[in-house]
N, C-alpha and C positions, 0 to 999 in steps of 0.2 A: 290743535285741541289741547295739547299738553301745556302750552303757554296760558290758555284760559284757565285750566285746572290749577296751575301754579298760582296765578293771580287770585283766584277764588280762595285757595288754601292759605295764601299769605294774609288775606284779610281775616280769615277765621283764626289764623295763628296769632295775629296781633291782639285780637279780642281775648283769646285764651291766655295769652301771656300776661295781659293786664289783670285778669281774674286770678291767675296763679300767684302773681307777685304780691297781691294783697293777703293771701292766705299761706304763703310759704313759711315753713318752720324748718330750720336746719338742725339736724341731730348732732349731739356732742359725743355719741358713743364711738368706741374704737371700731375701726374698719375690719371686717372679716370677708365680706363678699364684694366683688368688683365686677362691674359691667362696662363694656366699651361699645360705643356706636361710632363706626368709622365709615369713611368713604372708600369706594373701590380704588380710587386713584392712590390713596395712601396704603391700603391693605395689600396692593400689588407689590410694594417694595419693602414693607416692614412686617415683621412677625410680632405683632403687638402683644398677643397673649404671652409668648415666651419672654419678651422683654419685661413685661410687668412682673411676671413671676420671678425673674432673675434680679431685677433692680429693687422692687418693692417687697418681695418675699411673700406675696399673697398667692395662695394656691387655688382659691375659688374665683376664677376669672372666666367670664363669658363675653364673647365678642359677636356683635351683629354688624354686618356690612351692607351698605346701600350700594346696589348695582344699577346701572342704566338698564332699562327694560330691553330685552331682546327675545323675540318669539322662539328662537332656536335654543336659547339657554334655559335649561330647567334648573331652577335655583334650589339649593339645599335649604334646610330649615333655618339656618342662621344668616340668611341673606334676604333682603327685601328690595323691591323696586317701586317706582311710582305707581305701578299697577296694583300694588298691595295696599294703597291708601285711597279711600273713596273721597268723593267730593266734600264730604263733611269733615274730613280729617281723621276718620276712624280707620284703624288698621285692620285689614281683612285676614291676615295670616295668623293662625292660632299660635304658633311658636313665638312670633314676634309680640303678640298681645300678652302672652305669658311672661316673656322677658320684661316688657314694659311695666307689667303689674307686680313684678317681684320687688319687694322692698330692699333693694340693694343698699349697702352702706356707702358705696362710692360709684358714681357713673362718670366715665370719662368720654367726653365728646371729642373724638380724635379726627377732626376735620377743621380746616381753616378757611373755608369759603362758605358763603351763604348758600344754603340749599334748604328750601322749605320742608322737604321730606325728612331730612336729617334733623333739622331744628324741631320739627313737630314731634319726632320720636324722643328727643331729649326732653322736651317740654312735658310730654305725656308720661314719661318714666316716673315711677314711684320711688326712685332712689332718694335717699335722705341727704346726700351731699353730692353736688355736681361740679365737675371741673372741666374746663375746655380752653381753647385758644382765644386769645384776646381779640382777634380780628373778626370774630363771628357775631356775637350778640351778647352784650354784657348783662342783659336781663335774664338770660338763660341759666347762667352759672352762679354758683356760690363763690367760686374762685376761678380766676383766669390766669393763664400763663402766657407770656409773650415769648414765643419761640417758633421756629419753623418745624413742620412735621417730620422732615427727614432727620432731624436731630432728636430722636426719641430718647437717647440717653440723657441729654440735657433737660428735656421736658420732664422725664421721670425723676431725675435727681432733684430738680427744683420742686416738683410735687412732693417728693419724700421729705424734703427739708421743711416745707410748710405743714405737712401732715404731722410731723414730729412736734413742731411748735404748737400746733393746735391740739396736741395730745390725742390724735386720731390713730396714731400708730407709735410703736416703740422704736427707738433708734437701733 
């Protein structure tokens, strides 16, 4: 059943991606608020929020993690699973919808494998500047960084370098 849902959502995702690409406007304002959408695999070994605060100096950082659904696991408000996404691609969890509707200055897609649920969350986010890994989907992001997730210092230092060049943050 999950495979059918993923295929259905992938088709919906491609249509939404084409629509978004035609209307996308990138903000040139300085970054104050940061959101991160990460996979469970990565969140298990990296403290993303602390690393962003330390390396980039942003204090307003929110992280949402995608977890594989498990009946026994009751998720906190900053986690979501495939069960929180309906067949039309709408997110059912109120906290997640609020996060996606927040006009964040920067959204980091911290995952490096294709996952329709994570990609749909990035696509539906109202963030004005989106950054992610180059292996995922180049149409999703305004900027991509070629790095492996375990090297978060390298990723964030590269991101910082380009944000300074783009005048989205001070050095």
